[in-house]
C-alpha positions in Angstrom: 95.6 -103.1 -73.2 97.2 -101.3 -76.1 94.8 -99.5 -78.4 94.9 -100.3 -82.1 95.4 -97.5 -84.5 93.2 -97.4 -87.6 94.9 -98.1 -90.9 95.0 -95.6 -93.7 93.2 -96.3 -96.9 95.1 -97.1 -100.0 94.8 -93.8 -101.5 96.2 -92.1 -98.4 94.4 -88.9 -99.4 92.7 -87.0 -96.7 89.0 -86.6 -96.6 87.0 -83.5 -96.5 87.7 -83.1 -92.9 91.4 -83.3 -93.4 91.7 -86.9 -92.2 93.1 -89.7 -94.3 90.3 -91.7 -95.7 90.0 -95.3 -96.3 87.5 -98.0 -96.8 85.8 -98.7 -93.4 88.3 -96.7 -91.5 87.8 -94.2 -88.6 88.6 -90.7 -88.8 91.2 -89.2 -86.4 88.4 -87.3 -84.8 86.6 -90.5 -83.7 89.6 -91.8 -81.6 87.4 -91.9 -78.5 84.8 -94.0 -80.1 87.4 -96.4 -81.4 88.9 -96.8 -78.0 85.5 -97.5 -76.4 84.8 -100.2 -79.1 88.1 -101.8 -78.4 87.5 -101.9 -74.7 84.2 -103.8 -75.4 86.0 -106.6 -77.2 87.2 -108.1 -73.9 89.9 -110.2 -75.6 90.8 -113.0 -73.1 94.3 -113.3 -74.4 95.2 -109.8 -73.3 93.5 -109.9 -69.9 96.2 -110.8 -67.3 94.0 -111.5 -64.3 90.7 -113.4 -64.3 87.9 -111.8 -62.5 89.1 -108.3 -63.0 87.9 -107.9 -66.6 84.3 -106.9 -67.2 83.9 -109.9 -69.5 81.7 -112.6 -68.1 84.1 -115.3 -69.4 86.6 -114.7 -66.6 84.1 -114.1 -63.7 84.7 -116.7 -61.0 82.4 -117.5 -58.1 85.4 -118.1 -55.8 86.9 -114.7 -56.4 85.0 -111.7 -55.5 85.1 -108.7 -57.7 87.3 -105.9 -56.6 85.6 -102.8 -55.5 85.8 -100.3 -58.2 86.0 -96.6 -57.8 83.2 -94.5 -59.3 85.5 -93.6 -62.2 86.1 -97.2 -63.0 82.4 -98.1 -62.7 81.6 -95.6 -65.5 81.8 -96.7 -69.1 84.8 -95.6 -71.2 82.6 -93.2 -73.0 81.6 -91.6 -69.7 85.2 -91.4 -68.5 85.9 -87.8 -69.0 88.8 -86.1 -67.4 87.7 -84.2 -64.3 88.4 -80.5 -64.3 91.3 -79.8 -62.0 90.4 -77.8 -59.0 92.3 -74.5 -58.7 94.9 -74.7 -56.0 93.9 -72.7 -53.0 96.3 -70.3 -51.5 97.6 -71.6 -48.1 95.9 -69.8 -45.4 97.5 -68.8 -42.1 97.1 -71.6 -39.6 94.2 -71.0 -37.4 94.1 -72.8 -34.1 90.8 -74.7 -34.1 89.2 -75.5 -30.8 88.9 -79.2 -30.3 85.4 -80.4 -30.5 84.0 -81.7 -27.2 84.0 -85.4 -27.1 80.7 -86.9 -26.0 81.0 -88.5 -22.6 80.5 -92.1 -22.7 78.0 -93.4 -20.1 79.3 -96.4 -18.1 77.8 -99.6 -19.0 75.5 -100.9 -16.2 76.9 -103.8 -14.1 75.4 -107.2 -14.0 73.9 -106.6 -10.5 72.2 -103.4 -11.7 70.6 -105.2 -14.6 69.5 -108.5 -12.9 69.5 -107.6 -9.3 71.9 -108.1 -6.3 71.0 -111.7 -5.8 70.5 -112.9 -9.4 72.8 -115.8 -10.4 75.8 -114.6 -12.3 76.3 -116.2 -15.7 79.1 -118.7 -15.9 81.3 -119.0 -19.0 81.0 -122.4 -20.7 84.4 -123.9 -21.5 83.0 -125.8 -24.5 81.0 -123.2 -26.3 82.5 -120.1 -24.8 79.0 -118.9 -24.2 77.0 -117.8 -21.2 74.8 -120.1 -19.3 72.8 -119.7 -16.1 74.1 -120.8 -12.7 73.5 -124.5 -11.9 71.5 -124.8 -8.7 72.4 -128.4 -8.4 76.0 -127.6 -7.5 77.6 -127.2 -4.1 75.3 -125.5 -1.6 75.6 -121.8 -1.3 74.4 -119.6 1.6 70.7 -119.8 2.0 70.1 -123.1 0.1 68.3 -124.6 3.1 65.5 -121.9 3.0 62.5 -121.5 0.9 63.1 -120.3 -2.7 61.9 -116.9 -3.4 62.7 -113.7 -5.3 65.5 -112.8 -2.8 66.9 -116.4 -2.9 66.7 -117.5 -6.6 67.5 -121.1 -7.6 66.8 -122.6 -4.1 64.0 -125.0 -3.6 63.1 -128.4 -2.2 66.2 -130.2 -3.4 68.5 -127.6 -1.8 66.6 -127.7 1.4 66.8 -131.6 1.4 70.6 -131.4 0.9 70.9 -128.8 3.8 68.8 -131.1 6.0 71.1 -134.1 5.3 74.1 -132.0 6.2 72.5 -131.2 9.6 71.9 -127.5 9.4 70.1 -124.6 7.7 72.2 -122.2 5.8 71.9 -118.5 6.7 69.9 -116.5 4.3 71.6 -113.7 2.4 71.0 -110.1 3.6 67.7 -108.8 2.7 67.5 -105.5 0.7 66.3 -102.5 2.5 62.6 -102.1 2.4 61.9 -105.6 1.2 58.7 -107.0 2.7 58.9 -110.0 5.0 57.1 -113.2 4.4 54.7 -114.6 7.0 57.2 -117.2 8.2 60.0 -114.6 8.5 57.6 -112.2 10.3 56.8 -114.9 12.9 60.5 -115.7 13.3 61.3 -112.0 13.8 58.5 -111.7 16.4 59.9 -114.7 18.3 63.4 -113.2 18.1 62.1 -110.0 19.6 60.4 -111.7 22.4 62.7 -112.2 25.5 63.4 -115.7 26.6 62.8 -116.9 30.2 66.5 -116.8 30.9 66.7 -113.2 29.7 63.7 -112.3 31.9 65.3 -114.0 34.9 68.7 -112.4 34.3 67.1 -109.0 33.8 65.2 -109.4 37.1 68.3 -110.4 39.0 70.2 -107.5 37.5 67.5 -105.1 38.7 67.6 -106.6 42.1 71.4 -106.3 42.3 71.2 -102.7 41.2 68.5 -101.9 43.7 70.5 -103.6 46.5 73.6 -101.8 45.5 71.8 -98.4 45.5 70.3 -99.1 49.0 73.7 -100.2 50.4 75.3 -97.0 49.0 72.5 -94.9 50.6 72.9 -96.8 53.8 76.7 -96.2 53.9 76.2 -92.6 53.2 73.6 -92.3 56.0 75.9 -94.1 58.5 79.1 -92.3 57.7 77.8 -88.8 56.9 74.3 -88.1 58.0 74.4 -89.8 61.4 77.4 -87.7 62.4 75.6 -84.5 61.4 72.4 -85.5 63.2 74.2 -86.7 66.4 76.4 -83.6 66.5 73.3 -81.4 66.4 71.6 -83.4 69.2 74.7 -83.4 71.4 75.2 -79.7 70.9 71.5 -79.1 71.9 71.9 -81.3 75.0 75.0 -79.4 76.1 73.3 -76.1 75.6 70.3 -77.3 77.7 72.6 -78.6 80.4 74.4 -75.3 80.7 71.1 -73.4 80.9 70.0 -75.7 83.7 73.2 -75.1 85.6 72.8 -71.3 85.2 69.2 -71.5 86.5 70.1 -73.6 89.5 68.8 -76.9 88.2 70.7 -80.2 87.9 72.2 -80.6 91.4 74.3 -83.6 91.9 72.2 -86.7 92.8 70.3 -89.4 91.1 69.7 -88.9 87.4 67.1 -90.4 85.0 68.3 -92.7 82.2 69.3 -90.5 79.3 69.5 -87.4 81.4 72.7 -85.4 81.0 74.6 -84.3 84.1 78.2 -83.5 83.0 80.5 -82.4 80.2 83.5 -84.4 79.2 86.5 -82.4 77.8 89.5 -84.0 76.0 91.6 -80.9 75.0 94.1 -82.8 72.9 91.4 -84.2 70.7 89.2 -81.0 70.8 86.3 -83.0 72.2 83.5 -81.5 74.3 80.6 -84.0 74.7 77.7 -84.3 77.2 77.7 -87.2 79.6 74.3 -88.8 80.2 73.0 -91.5 82.6 73.1 -95.0 81.1 74.6 -96.6 78.0 71.4 -97.1 76.1 72.2 -97.0 72.4 69.2 -95.2 71.1 68.7 -92.7 74.0 72.3 -91.9 74.7 75.1 -93.2 72.4 73.3 -92.7 69.1 72.5 -89.2 70.1 76.2 -88.3 70.1 76.6 -88.4 73.9 78.8 -90.4 76.3 77.0 -92.8 78.6 77.8 -93.6 82.2 77.8 -97.3 83.3 75.2 -97.3 86.1 73.3 -100.7 85.9 73.9 -104.1 87.6 77.4 -105.5 87.5 78.6 -102.6 85.3 77.5 -99.9 87.8 80.4 -97.5 88.5 81.1 -94.5 90.8 80.2 -90.9 90.0 83.1 -88.3 89.6 82.5 -86.8 93.1 82.8 -90.1 94.9 85.7 -90.4 97.4 86.9 -93.6 95.7 85.8 -95.5 92.7 86.1 -95.7 88.9 84.0 -93.3 86.8 83.5 -95.4 83.6 81.9 -94.1 80.4 81.3 -95.5 76.8 81.0 -93.7 73.5 81.0 -94.4 69.7 84.3 -94.5 67.8 82.6 -94.3 64.4 79.3 -92.8 63.2 76.7 -91.0 65.5 79.1 -88.2 66.4 82.0 -90.5 67.0 83.3 -88.7 70.1 85.9 -91.4 71.0 87.3 -92.0 67.5 90.8 -90.8 68.2 91.3 -91.8 71.9 94.1 -94.2 70.8 96.1 -91.0 70.2 96.1 -90.1 73.9 99.5 -90.4 75.8 100.2 -90.7 79.5 99.8 -87.3 81.1 97.2 -85.9 78.7 94.3 -84.2 80.6 90.8 -85.5 80.7 88.4 -83.1 82.4 84.8 -83.8 83.7 82.8 -80.7 84.3 79.8 -80.7 86.6 77.5 -78.0 88.0 79.8 -77.3 90.9 83.3 -78.6 90.1 85.9 -79.5 87.6 87.5 -83.0 87.9 90.9 -83.2 86.1 92.3 -86.7 85.3 95.7 -87.5 83.8 95.8 -90.3 81.2 97.7 -93.3 82.7 97.5 -96.3 80.5 95.7 -97.9 77.4 94.5 -101.3 76.5 94.4 -101.5 72.7 92.0 -104.5 72.5 90.0 -106.7 74.8 86.9 -108.9 74.7 83.6 -107.1 74.9 82.6 -109.3 77.9 85.6 -108.3 80.0 83.8 -106.1 82.6 86.8 -106.1 84.9 88.3 -103.2 83.0 85.7 -100.9 84.6 86.2 -102.3 88.2 87.2 -100.2 91.2 90.9 -101.3 90.6 91.0 -102.4 86.9 93.6 -105.1 86.2 96.1 -104.1 83.6 95.7 -100.4 84.2 98.7 -100.1 86.4 96.7 -99.2 89.5 97.4 -101.2 92.6 95.0 -99.8 95.2 91.6 -98.1 95.3 91.5 -94.5 94.1 89.7 -92.0 92.0 89.9 -93.2 88.4 88.3 -92.7 85.0 87.8 -95.3 82.3 86.9 -94.6 78.6 85.6 -97.6 76.5 84.9 -97.8 72.8 84.8 -100.2 69.9 87.8 -101.4 67.9 88.8 -101.8 65.1 87.2 -98.9 63.4 83.7 -99.5 61.8 83.4 -102.8 63.8 82.3 -103.8 67.3 84.3 -107.0 67.6 86.6 -105.8 70.4 86.9 -103.0 72.9 89.6 -100.4 73.4 90.2 -99.1 77.1 91.8 -95.9 78.2 92.5 -95.3 82.0 93.1 -92.1 83.8 93.8 -91.0 87.4 92.4 -87.9 89.1 95.0 -85.1 89.5 92.8 -82.1 90.5 89.4 -81.3 91.8 88.6 -77.6 91.3 85.4 -75.7 92.3 83.8 -73.7 89.5 84.0 -70.6 91.7 87.8 -70.7 91.2 87.5 -70.7 87.4 88.5 -73.1 84.8 91.5 -75.4 85.3 94.7 -74.7 83.4 94.0 -77.7 81.1 91.0 -75.9 79.7 92.6 -72.5 79.7 95.8 -73.3 77.8 
């Protein structure tokens, strides 16, 4: 508000200090004191805004006093002009390094504070606050199991609801290293124990594996090892036979069953195999040799007989398989029987691809189907067919073309 100026006294004469005096007046030198006194008057007529005046008349409880600066809080007497700060000379701009900002640590998540399986707080629509999960709501995984620290909020009511629905809810995954309860330990032990069906299936699987391994070994033995073993035995029998011939033993005559007395040559098939007496499987055929039919109704002539059919049998597969490829013979191919004194050379005449095993007429003196019409000197080779079976017999016939003494050397069929 506007300060009032003191009036001059009536005389208008200055006092001793040079100021105009007057009754009760203030000297010009006391202007500050006068101004402070005027401020303390707090005239309500000159205060434009209630609540801003220091007078208690206009203080209102509804209006908060404004925050005053430190200068305004001081009394008018204390308001002295602040000395002005000398202006600083502008300095050259210096590029200050930015202060490193402290790294803010991420706030921990709800799972880190309350655990992985603690119920997450749910926002209340009415109070916009947080409240705990209601366990009486719809069943969640694991409600049918016993409540515990890893399954909070689950108890008898939840298990009863799960039983009414006809099933037990799966429990949540257990944290690593968490101890098992007694019931869970028993369940885990029963789960590790194999069921009777698993034991039976495991036993059957082991049996099948064992049978498969045995069958594989048997096939390997039949197709590979028997040929090696039989070939060794046949070569040994042929060597012994040639030594007997060189020493003067083995004269033509009656031979014991299993005794070798000749060598059969099939040049086209590169076959040289001993011929032994009889068709016994273990003593003759399985040893890689060819057997001569010499018993009962199957008795046939010897190669040196004037007429007759010299019939022999041999394996087509396994045990040396000397007759495996006789189906490749063609009419005119030589078949040579070598004895101690002579070479008997036959020419292949005909072949019967398949016949019944009981058809013994194919080794008769004049075999039907061979193309022969009268008695003569013939040879008959018999073997099993198809390969790796003995269901039928394959027959190959030949007719003698030459009888050559050993003193004249080998026949041309063995030389060429």
